[in-house]
C-alpha positions in Angstrom: -35.2 -99.3 3.2 -37.1 -100.4 0.2 -39.5 -98.7 -2.2 -43.1 -98.3 -1.4 -45.4 -97.8 -4.4 -48.6 -95.9 -3.8 -51.1 -96.4 -6.6 -53.9 -93.8 -6.6 -56.0 -91.9 -9.1 -56.1 -88.8 -6.8 -53.5 -86.8 -4.8 -55.5 -86.0 -1.8 -54.3 -84.9 1.7 -54.6 -88.6 2.8 -52.3 -89.8 0.0 -49.7 -87.1 0.6 -49.8 -87.9 4.3 -49.1 -91.6 3.6 -46.2 -90.5 1.4 -44.8 -88.3 4.1 -45.1 -90.9 6.9 -43.5 -93.6 4.7 -40.6 -91.2 4.0 -40.3 -90.5 7.7 -39.9 -94.3 8.2 -37.0 -94.1 5.7 -38.7 -95.7 2.7 -38.5 -94.4 -0.8 -41.9 -93.6 -2.1 -43.1 -93.8 -5.7 -46.6 -92.4 -6.5 -48.3 -93.6 -9.7 -51.7 -93.6 -11.2 -53.3 -96.9 -12.2 -51.6 -96.9 -15.5 -49.7 -99.9 -17.0 -47.0 -97.8 -18.6 -46.3 -95.8 -15.5 -46.2 -98.9 -13.3 -44.0 -100.8 -15.8 -41.4 -98.0 -15.6 -40.7 -98.8 -12.0 -37.3 -100.6 -12.2 -36.8 -101.7 -8.6 -39.1 -104.4 -7.3 -41.2 -102.6 -4.7 -41.1 -103.7 -1.0 -44.9 -103.2 -1.1 -47.7 -101.7 -3.1 -50.4 -99.6 -1.4 -53.5 -99.4 -3.5 -55.9 -96.5 -2.8 -59.2 -97.9 -3.9 -62.0 -95.6 -5.1 -64.6 -95.6 -8.0 -62.1 -94.2 -10.5 -59.4 -96.9 -9.9 -62.0 -99.7 -10.0 -62.7 -98.6 -13.6 -59.1 -99.3 -14.6 -59.5 -103.1 -15.0 -56.5 -103.6 -17.3 -54.2 -101.8 -14.8 -55.6 -103.7 -11.8 -55.0 -107.0 -13.6 -51.5 -105.9 -14.5 -50.9 -105.0 -10.8 -52.2 -108.5 -9.9 -49.8 -110.2 -12.3 -46.9 -108.1 -11.3 -47.5 -108.8 -7.6 -47.8 -112.5 -8.2 -44.6 -112.6 -10.4 -42.5 -110.5 -8.0 -44.0 -111.6 -4.7 -45.0 -108.0 -4.0 -47.4 -107.6 -1.0 -50.4 -105.4 -1.7 -52.2 -103.3 0.9 -55.5 -101.7 0.1 -57.2 -98.6 1.5 -60.8 -97.8 0.8 -64.4 -98.2 2.1 -65.9 -101.6 2.6 -67.6 -102.0 -0.8 -64.6 -100.7 -2.7 -62.3 -103.1 -0.8 -64.5 -106.0 -1.6 -64.6 -104.9 -5.3 -60.8 -104.7 -5.4 -60.6 -108.3 -4.0 -62.8 -109.6 -6.7 -60.2 -108.3 -9.3 -57.0 -108.8 -7.4 -56.6 -112.3 -5.9 -57.3 -112.2 -2.2 -54.2 -114.1 -1.4 -52.1 -111.2 -2.8 -53.6 -108.6 -0.5 -51.8 -108.8 2.8 -54.0 -106.4 4.7 -56.9 -104.0 4.0 -57.5 -100.7 5.7 -61.1 -99.4 5.8 -61.5 -95.6 5.7 -61.4 -93.5 7.8 -57.8 -94.5 8.6 -55.1 -93.5 11.0 -52.2 -92.8 8.6 -49.6 -93.4 11.3 -51.1 -96.8 12.2 -51.3 -97.9 8.6 -47.7 -97.0 7.9 -46.6 -98.7 11.1 -48.5 -101.9 10.2 -47.1 -102.1 6.7 -43.6 -101.3 7.9 -43.9 -104.0 10.6 -45.0 -106.5 7.9 -42.3 -105.6 5.5 -39.6 -105.9 8.2 -40.8 -109.3 9.3 -41.7 -110.8 5.9 -39.7 -108.6 3.5 -37.5 -109.9 0.8 -34.2 -108.5 2.2 -32.7 -111.8 3.3 -35.1 -114.3 1.8 -34.1 -116.7 -0.9 -36.3 -116.3 -4.1 -38.3 -119.3 -5.3 -40.2 -119.3 -8.6 -43.1 -121.8 -8.7 -44.2 -122.8 -12.2 -47.5 -124.7 -12.5 -50.6 -124.4 -14.7 -52.9 -125.0 -11.7 -53.9 -121.8 -9.9 -54.8 -123.9 -6.8 -51.4 -125.5 -6.7 -49.6 -122.2 -7.1 -51.6 -120.7 -4.2 -51.0 -123.8 -2.0 -47.2 -123.8 -2.6 -47.0 -120.0 -2.0 -48.9 -120.5 1.3 -46.5 -123.2 2.4 -43.3 -121.3 1.6 -43.9 -117.6 1.8 -43.1 -117.3 5.5 -39.5 -118.3 4.8 -39.0 -117.4 1.2 -39.8 -114.9 -1.5 -42.3 -116.8 -3.7 -43.2 -115.7 -7.2 -45.6 -117.5 -9.4 -45.9 -118.4 -13.1 -48.7 -120.4 -14.7 -47.0 -121.0 -18.1 -43.6 -121.3 -19.8 -43.9 -117.8 -21.2 -44.6 -116.3 -17.7 -41.7 -118.4 -16.3 -39.1 -117.1 -18.7 -40.3 -113.5 -18.2 -40.1 -114.0 -14.4 -36.5 -115.4 -14.7 -35.6 -112.2 -16.6 -37.2 -109.7 -14.2 -36.7 -111.3 -10.8 -34.0 -114.0 -11.0 -34.8 -116.8 -8.5 -32.5 -118.9 -6.4 -34.6 -122.0 -7.1 -37.4 -122.9 -9.6 -40.1 -125.4 -8.6 -41.3 -126.7 -11.9 -44.4 -128.7 -12.7 -43.3 -131.6 -14.9 -46.7 -131.9 -16.7 -48.1 -128.7 -18.2 -50.1 -128.2 -21.4 -48.5 -126.8 -24.6 -45.0 -126.5 -23.1 -44.3 -129.1 -20.4 -41.7 -129.0 -17.6 -39.1 -130.9 -19.5 -39.2 -128.3 -22.3 -39.1 -125.4 -19.8 -36.0 -126.9 -18.2 -34.4 -127.3 -21.5 -35.1 -123.7 -22.3 -33.6 -122.6 -19.0 -30.5 -124.7 -19.6 -30.1 -123.3 -23.1 -29.9 -119.7 -21.9 -26.5 -118.6 -20.6 -27.9 -116.2 -18.0 -30.3 -118.8 -16.6 -28.3 -122.1 -17.0 -27.0 -122.2 -13.5 -30.4 -121.6 -11.8 -31.3 -124.8 -9.7 -34.6 -126.5 -10.7 -36.7 -129.0 -8.8 -39.6 -130.8 -10.4 -42.9 -130.8 -8.6 -45.3 -133.3 -10.0 -48.1 -135.7 -9.3 -46.5 -138.5 -11.4 -44.7 -141.0 -9.2 -44.3 -143.9 -11.5 -40.7 -145.1 -12.0 -40.6 -144.4 -15.7 -41.6 -140.7 -15.3 -39.2 -140.2 -12.4 -36.3 -141.8 -14.3 -37.1 -139.6 -17.4 -37.2 -136.5 -15.2 -34.1 -137.2 -13.3 -32.2 -137.9 -16.5 -32.5 -134.1 -17.0 -30.4 -133.6 -13.8 -32.7 -131.4 -11.8 -31.9 -130.7 -8.2 -34.8 -132.8 -7.0 -38.1 -134.5 -7.8 -40.9 -133.6 -5.4 -44.3 -135.2 -5.4 -47.4 -133.1 -5.0 -48.8 -135.8 -2.7 -46.1 -135.1 -0.2 -47.1 -133.3 3.0 -46.4 -129.5 2.9 -44.0 -129.9 5.7 -42.0 -132.5 3.8 -41.8 -130.3 0.7 -40.7 -127.3 2.9 -38.1 -129.4 4.6 -36.5 -130.6 1.3 -36.2 -127.0 0.2 -34.8 -125.9 3.6 -32.3 -128.7 3.4 -31.3 -127.7 -0.2 -30.6 -124.1 0.8 -28.9 -125.3 4.0 -26.6 -127.4 1.9 -25.8 -124.5 -0.4 -25.0 -122.3 2.7 -22.6 -124.9 4.1 -20.8 -125.1 0.7 -20.4 -121.3 0.8 -19.0 -121.3 4.3 -16.6 -124.2 3.8 -15.8 -123.6 0.1 -16.5 -127.2 -0.7 
């Protein structure tokens, strides 16, 4: 089983009980405080993060924002435990779409562990292909993640710098890349990917709102795996990606 990271500023009986029940369910458990350095030392991408929310942890804004970014980059599901006001406060810091479920105290530890375990087994990253979505629009990132996350591991980057970092820490099987971004655009990001030996063979598809022939011709000259329009229906985009991975799978099976 994977690694469950429990983030808490206290080591109460409840936290120790959570740890014990997760270990009983055959998970490895890492317990850390809301500290950037401690969280950054975790080498294996967690199967899930359990955030025990109280007044102390809500004061650690830098650490909470770091957790938010790490979860988005690595497609790590977050589960929160706390009272109603604390849970609401946590959601105002950590994007609501990153929090898979929240548990209001008092909790039944066994039910919490069973619920998280069920989610992880059903939606976990074990056999899912990894997709990195790169777009400067937060709305577009959330939309694409929502369309794809049932079938794929979806990590997000809103800039070229975040994209390169994500490639290094959680190598994807496919990059969906916005062709038009400020400062460093999609064309430049693709050139950066192709110039790095370790990344050069990662497939890239452009995802863009530009559908004029000139832009498409310019983009396809860079030899991406595809050119998807943001105006396409979500089901169409998902189908193209399914077909892409289906084609790779057939090549693996036939050797052709």
